[in-house]
C-alpha positions in Angstrom: 4.9 37.7 36.9 1.6 36.3 37.7 0.5 36.5 34.1 3.7 34.8 33.0 3.2 31.9 35.6 -0.5 31.5 34.5 0.5 31.2 30.9 3.1 28.7 31.7 0.8 26.7 34.0 -1.9 26.7 31.3 0.6 25.6 28.7 1.7 22.7 30.9 -1.9 21.8 31.8 -2.9 21.9 28.0 0.0 19.6 27.1 -1.0 17.1 29.8 -4.6 17.1 28.6 -3.7 16.8 25.0 -0.9 14.2 25.4 -2.0 10.7 24.7 -0.5 7.1 25.0 -0.1 5.5 21.7 1.1 2.0 20.9 2.6 1.1 17.5 2.6 -2.5 16.2 4.7 -3.0 13.1 5.0 -6.8 12.6 6.4 -6.7 9.2 9.3 -8.3 7.1 9.5 -5.1 4.9 11.8 -2.6 6.3 10.5 0.1 4.1 7.0 -0.4 5.7 8.4 0.4 9.1 10.6 3.3 7.8 7.7 5.2 6.4 5.3 4.3 9.3 7.9 5.3 12.0 7.9 8.8 10.4 4.3 9.2 11.7 5.0 7.7 15.1 8.1 10.0 15.7 6.1 13.0 14.6 3.4 12.0 17.2 6.1 11.8 19.8 7.4 15.2 18.7 3.9 16.5 19.1 4.0 15.6 22.8 2.4 12.2 22.8 3.9 9.2 24.5 4.7 6.6 21.9 5.5 3.1 22.5 6.6 1.1 19.4 7.0 -2.7 18.7 8.6 -3.4 15.5 10.7 -6.0 13.8 13.5 -3.5 12.9 16.1 -1.8 15.0 15.4 2.0 15.7 18.0 4.0 17.7 16.1 7.2 17.5 16.8 9.4 20.4 13.5 11.2 20.7 11.7 12.3 23.9 8.4 10.2 24.5 9.5 7.6 21.9 10.2 4.1 23.2 11.1 1.3 20.8 11.2 -2.4 21.5 12.5 -4.9 19.0 10.3 -7.9 18.0 12.2 -11.1 16.7 11.4 -14.3 14.9 9.7 -13.0 11.8 10.4 -14.9 8.6 10.7 -13.2 5.2 9.1 -15.0 2.2 11.5 -16.2 -0.4 9.3 -15.4 -3.5 11.5 -12.8 -5.3 13.0 -15.4 -7.6 9.7 -17.0 -8.2 8.0 -16.1 -11.5 4.7 -17.6 -10.5 1.6 -15.6 -10.5 0.7 -13.3 -7.5 -2.0 -15.9 -6.4 0.5 -18.8 -6.5 3.0 -16.6 -4.5 0.5 -15.8 -1.9 -0.6 -19.4 -1.6 3.1 -20.4 -1.2 3.8 -18.1 1.7 0.8 -19.3 3.8 2.8 -21.8 5.9 5.3 -19.0 6.6 2.6 -16.7 7.8 1.5 -19.4 10.3 5.0 -19.5 11.8 5.0 -15.6 11.9 1.7 -15.6 13.9 3.2 -17.8 16.6 6.5 -16.0 16.8 4.6 -12.7 17.3 2.8 -13.9 20.5 6.0 -15.6 21.9 7.9 -12.2 22.0 8.6 -11.0 25.5 7.4 -7.5 24.9 4.0 -8.8 23.7 3.7 -11.2 26.7 4.4 -8.3 29.0 1.6 -6.2 27.4 -0.8 -9.0 27.9 0.2 -9.5 31.6 0.2 -5.8 32.6 -2.5 -4.6 30.3 -1.4 -0.9 30.2 -3.8 1.8 29.1 -3.4 3.2 25.6 -5.5 5.9 24.1 -4.9 4.5 20.5 -3.1 1.7 18.8 -1.6 2.2 15.3 -1.0 -1.2 13.6 0.7 -1.8 10.3 -1.5 -3.9 7.8 -0.1 -6.5 5.6 -1.4 -10.1 6.0 -1.1 -9.7 9.8 -4.7 -9.1 11.0 -4.1 -11.5 13.9 -2.2 -8.6 15.7 -5.6 -6.8 16.0 -6.4 -9.1 18.8 -3.8 -7.3 21.0 -5.4 -3.7 20.7 -8.9 -5.3 21.3 -7.5 -6.8 24.5 -6.0 -3.6 25.6 -9.4 -1.9 24.9 -7.9 0.8 22.7 -9.3 2.3 19.4 -7.3 0.8 16.5 -5.9 2.8 13.6 -4.6 0.9 10.5 -1.5 2.2 8.7 -1.1 0.8 5.2 2.2 1.3 3.3 0.1 0.6 0.1 -2.7 2.4 -1.7 -6.3 1.3 -1.1 -6.8 -2.3 -2.1 -8.7 -5.5 -1.2 -6.4 -6.0 1.8 -7.2 -2.7 3.6 -10.5 -1.8 2.0 -12.2 -4.4 4.2 -11.6 -2.5 7.4 -14.0 0.3 6.5 -16.0 -1.1 3.6 -14.2 1.0 1.0 -15.2 -0.4 -2.5 -13.1 -2.7 -4.3 -13.3 -1.4 -7.8 -12.1 -3.3 -10.9 -10.8 -0.2 -12.6 -8.2 0.8 -10.0 -4.6 -0.3 -10.0 -4.3 -4.0 -9.1 -1.3 -6.1 -8.4 -2.6 -9.1 -10.3 -4.0 -7.4 -13.4 -2.3 -8.5 -16.4 -4.4 -6.5 -19.0 -5.4 -2.9 -19.3 -8.1 -2.1 -16.7 -10.4 -0.4 -19.2 -10.8 -3.8 -21.0 -13.0 -6.7 -20.2 -10.2 -9.0 -19.3 -8.4 -6.4 -17.4 -11.3 -6.0 -15.2 -12.0 -9.6 -15.0 -8.4 -10.2 -13.8 -8.8 -7.5 -11.1 -12.1 -8.7 -10.0 -10.9 -12.4 -9.8 -7.8 -11.2 -7.7 -10.2 -9.4 -5.3 -12.4 -12.4 -4.9 -9.4 -14.7 -4.4 -7.9 -12.4 -1.7 -11.2 -12.0 0.1 -11.9 -15.8 0.2 -8.3 -16.5 1.1 -8.1 -13.9 3.9 -11.5 -14.8 5.4 -11.7 -18.6 5.1 -8.0 -19.8 4.9 -5.7 -17.4 6.6 -8.5 -16.1 8.9 -9.1 -19.7 10.2 -5.4 -20.2 10.8 -5.1 -17.0 12.7 -8.2 -17.6 14.9 -6.8 -21.0 16.0 -3.4 -19.7 16.9 -4.6 -16.5 18.5 -7.0 -18.4 20.9 -3.9 -20.5 21.9 -2.1 -17.4 23.2 -5.0 -15.1 23.9 -8.1 -17.2 24.7 -10.4 -14.2 24.9 -9.5 -13.1 21.3 -12.6 -12.7 19.0 -12.5 -14.0 15.4 -10.3 -12.1 13.1 -13.3 -11.2 11.0 -14.9 -9.5 13.9 -11.6 -7.6 14.7 -11.4 -6.2 11.2 -14.9 -4.9 11.5 -14.0 -2.7 14.4 -11.3 -0.4 13.0 -11.6 3.4 13.7 -9.4 4.8 10.9 -7.3 3.7 8.0 -4.3 5.8 6.7 -3.1 4.8 3.3 0.2 6.0 1.8 -1.3 7.1 -1.6 -2.4 10.2 -3.4 -4.0 11.1 -6.7 -0.5 12.5 -7.8 0.8 8.9 -7.6 -2.2 6.7 -8.5 -5.4 7.0 -10.5 -8.1 8.9 -8.5 -10.4 6.6 -6.5 -13.4 7.0 -4.2 -12.6 7.0 -0.4 -15.0 6.6 2.5 -14.5 9.2 5.2 -12.4 7.1 7.6 -9.8 6.1 4.9 -7.5 8.9 4.7 -4.8 9.5 2.0 -1.5 10.6 3.4 0.8 10.0 0.4 4.0 11.8 0.6 4.0 12.3 4.3 7.4 10.7 4.8 9.2 12.3 1.9 8.8 16.1 2.2 11.2 16.8 4.9 14.8 16.3 3.6 17.8 15.8 5.9 21.4 17.0 5.2 23.3 14.5 3.1 26.5 13.0 4.6 29.5 15.0 3.4 30.9 12.3 1.0 27.6 12.0 -0.8 27.1 15.7 -0.8 30.5 16.2 -2.6 29.9 13.3 -4.9 26.6 14.7 -6.2 27.8 18.3 -6.3 30.6 17.2 -8.6 28.1 15.4 -10.9 27.9 18.3 -13.3 26.6 16.1 -16.1 23.9 14.6 -13.9 23.6 11.6 -11.5 21.5 8.4 -11.4 20.3 6.5 -8.3 19.8 2.7 -8.4 18.1 1.3 -5.4 15.9 -1.8 -5.1 14.4 -1.1 -1.6 14.9 -3.2 1.5 13.4 -6.5 0.4 15.0 -7.0 -3.0 18.7 -8.0 -2.5 21.2 -7.4 -5.3 23.3 -10.4 -4.4 20.4 -12.8 -3.9 17.5 -11.7 -6.2 19.2 -10.2 -9.2 20.8 -13.0 -11.4 24.4 -12.4 -12.7 23.2 -12.1 -16.3 20.8 -9.3 -15.4 23.3 -7.6 -13.1 25.9 -7.5 -15.9 23.3 -5.9 -18.2 22.8 -3.2 -15.6 26.4 -2.6 -14.9 27.3 -2.4 -18.6 24.5 -0.1 -19.2 25.4 2.2 -16.2 29.1 2.2 -17.4 28.0 3.6 -20.8 26.5 6.7 -19.0 29.9 8.1 -18.0 30.6 11.0 -17.3 27.1 10.7 -15.6 27.8 9.5 -12.1 25.7 6.6 -10.5 24.9 5.8 -6.8 24.2 2.1 -6.5 22.6 0.5 -3.4 23.9 -3.0 -2.9 24.5 -5.2 0.2 27.4 -6.9 -1.6 30.4 -5.7 -3.5 30.3 -5.7 -7.2 33.8 -6.3 -8.8 32.5 -5.5 -12.2 31.3 -2.1 -11.3 32.5 0.7 -13.7 34.4 3.7 -12.5 31.3 6.0 -12.7 29.4 3.8 -10.2 29.7 4.2 -6.5 28.6 1.1 -4.5 27.1 1.5 -1.0 25.2 -0.8 1.3 23.1 2.1 2.5 22.0 5.3 0.9 19.5 8.0 2.2 17.2 7.6 -0.7 14.8 10.4 -0.1 17.7 12.9 0.6 19.5 11.9 -2.6 16.4 12.3 -4.8 16.1 15.8 -3.5 19.5 16.7 -4.9 19.2 18.9 -8.1 21.8 16.9 -10.1 19.8 13.7 -9.8 18.2 12.9 -13.1 16.9 9.3 -13.1 15.8 6.9 -10.3 16.2 3.2 -11.1 13.8 1.4 -8.6 11.8 -1.8 -7.9 8.7 0.3 -7.7 7.7 0.0 -4.1 5.1 2.7 -3.1 7.4 4.3 -0.7 10.1 4.7 -3.4 7.6 5.7 -6.0 6.2 8.4 -3.7 9.6 9.8 -3.0 10.4 10.0 -6.8 7.1 11.9 -7.3 7.7 14.2 -4.4 11.0 15.3 -5.9 10.0 15.3 -9.5 12.5 12.5 -10.7 11.7 10.3 -13.7 11.8 6.5 -12.9 13.0 3.4 -14.6 11.0 0.7 -12.9 12.1 -2.9 -12.6 9.5 -4.5 -10.4 9.6 -7.9 -8.8 6.5 -8.8 -6.8 3.3 -7.7 -5.0 2.2 -4.1 -5.7 5.4 -3.1 -7.5 4.1 -4.0 -11.0 0.9 -2.1 -10.5 2.9 0.9 -9.1 5.1 1.0 -12.0 2.3 0.5 -14.5 0.5 3.6 -13.0 3.5 5.9 -13.3 4.3 4.6 -16.8 0.6 5.5 -17.7 1.1 8.9 -16.1 4.1 9.5 -18.4 7.1 10.1 -16.2 8.5 6.5 -16.1 9.5 3.5 -18.2 9.0 0.0 -17.0 11.1 -3.2 -17.7 10.3 -6.7 -16.7 13.3 -7.9 -14.7 13.3 -11.5 -16.2 12.9 -10.3 -19.8 15.3 -7.3 -19.6 18.0 -7.2 -22.4 21.0 -4.9 -22.8 19.2 -3.0 -25.7 16.0 -2.5 -23.7 18.0 -1.3 -20.7 20.2 1.1 -22.6 17.3 2.4 -24.6 15.3 3.2 -21.5 17.9 5.0 -19.7 18.9 6.9 -22.8 15.1 7.9 -23.3 14.7 9.1 -19.7 17.9 11.2 -19.8 17.3 12.8 -23.2 13.6 13.3 -23.4 12.7 16.3 -21.3 8.9 15.3 -21.4 9.6 12.7 -18.6 11.1 15.3 -16.3 8.3 17.9 -17.1 5.6 15.4 -16.2 7.5 14.3 -13.0 7.7 18.0 -11.9 4.1 18.5 -12.5 3.2 15.4 -10.5 5.6 16.7 -7.8 3.7 19.9 -7.6 0.4 18.1 -7.2 1.8 16.1 -4.4 3.7 18.8 -2.4 1.5 21.7 -2.8 -1.5 20.4 -0.7 -3.8 22.7 1.4 -2.6 20.7 4.6 0.7 18.9 4.6 0.1 15.0 4.7 2.0 14.5 7.9 0.0 17.2 9.7 -3.2 15.7 8.3 -2.2 12.3 9.5 -1.5 13.6 13.0 -4.8 15.6 13.1 -6.7 12.4 12.3 -4.9 10.2 14.9 -5.7 12.9 17.5 -9.3 13.1 16.2 -9.8 9.3 16.9 -8.2 9.7 20.3 -10.4 12.8 21.2 -13.6 11.0 20.4 -12.4 7.6 21.7 -12.9 5.8 18.4 -14.2 6.4 15.0 -17.9 5.2 15.3 -19.2 8.4 14.0 -17.2 7.8 10.7 -18.5 4.2 10.3 -20.4 3.7 7.1 -23.4 1.4 6.8 -21.5 -0.8 4.4 -19.8 -2.3 7.3 -23.0 -3.9 8.4 -23.8 -5.4 5.0 -22.9 -8.8 3.5 -20.6 -8.5 0.4 -23.6 -9.3 -2.0 -25.5 -6.5 -0.3 -22.6 -4.0 -0.4 -22.0 -4.7 -4.1 -25.7 -4.8 -4.9 -25.5 -8.4 -6.2 -28.9 -9.3 -4.7 -30.5 -6.1 -6.3 -29.0 -7.0 -9.7 -30.2 -10.6 -9.3 -33.7 -9.3 -8.4 -33.8 -7.1 -11.5 -32.4 -9.9 -13.7 -35.1 -12.3 -12.5 -37.7 -9.6 -12.8 -36.7 -8.7 -16.3 -36.4 -12.3 -17.2 -39.8 -13.1 -15.9 -41.4 -10.2 -17.7 -39.6 -11.3 -21.0 -40.7 -14.9 -20.4 -44.3 -13.9 -19.8 -44.2 -11.6 -22.7 -42.8 -14.4 -24.9 -45.6 -16.8 -23.9 -48.3 -14.0 -24.4 -46.9 -13.1 -27.7 -46.6 -16.8 -28.8 -50.2 -17.4 -27.7 -51.4 -14.2 -29.5 -49.7 -15.2 -32.7 -50.9 -18.8 -32.6 -54.5 -17.4 -32.2 -54.1 -15.0 -35.1 -52.6 -17.7 -37.2 -55.4 -20.0 -36.5 -58.0 -17.4 -37.2 -56.4 -16.4 -40.6 -55.7 -20.1 -41.4 -59.4 -21.0 -41.3 -60.3 -18.1 -43.5 -63.7 -16.3 -43.5 -66.9 -18.3 -42.6 -69.1 -19.3 -45.4 -72.6 -17.8 -45.3 -75.6 -20.2 -46.1 -77.9 -19.0 -49.0 -81.6 -19.5 -48.6 
């Protein structure tokens, strides 16, 4: 009896010691960003931690230790129908980002945190053009962990001085990255983003932050004090890249635990003996708003030709022209559908969350990207060999039909997808467990100072050795110039000597 009581007491005491208070800040207009990130937050709550989440999307999850508060007022950029360059699109949404900064601080839940200043052991914040929110965890004096729904890139590399390399996937690269112009495009994008974030967006954020939180340090200083960055990527999804110790890949963490399908969808897919196709453009791309009628007609005509293959089609609006083999629904459990053995092809916008789920379940993709990192995500999986990409504004009936037919009939795509699935799912430590371990590691050590690399204390020209290269350039140039003048002087002397000829000797 005593032993039983002691074991129970020890377990309770251990739970109390290990339990931590964690705040999640997900100020984003991308629902998929919250859906993936909330998987980690809910897993932390299930592990015994007390999790308090502020997000811009409803969440009715009934989980012990999990408290959710809705943030309102965020605006979503209207750039999906814009064929401008990525740089032009980002410049266009800057005024909207200014509005979103103000709306964040005006939320009652945020004001309450400022007034009461509760104690948190860690803050997990979503990163996507919202570095101003880092002023809140700094004010609360809690270690900050960044969650990025994208792979490593110029937006999240800055937190831990992870290198911005011109050969990695880049959402602005318009040429192969192993070519000069491809690398030039990627490097130009990185430079533009760095300058824009630091001097334009950063200045805007500093001015507004001090209006609501006068003690807030400059955003540049806040971004230099991040304990850990969790990125939703893996070498099964993207090209292998170098990562510093406090940038952790957790790609696939949200897609490896399948739920049971609703009964109607289960029956529908079970009856698809000839196979099934899933069409889903994620949470930001709207079928009724962002896909023109001409393109929608192409898609519907092409899907109708697939009968008796069945199609699940996610759309927020009804489509009167939908063929009989197409089932329209405004909500579909994407990850769970992809896990069904009868699912043969996934037609997607190419968001990293959707791409990861396709890789996890070994399903070939037809990518129709619209903006941001979607183009580079699709380019990456096309290069890998289990996807075909189409430009949404240049898509024809012939190109759409041909792509679908190729994916359904060429088994090579499925074979490569299954191989990539094996790389992603058969890891030494499951991605979600790895993410939880790292969060708890930061909590245990009260920050990540021991993981901070010296690159964080260097200027950009020192980090990328621009000063060293300039030194050697000047040194080599100096040596060449001196060598040139010495050689020229020597040659002139020799020419003069030989030009005068031998001296005449006087005869007595």
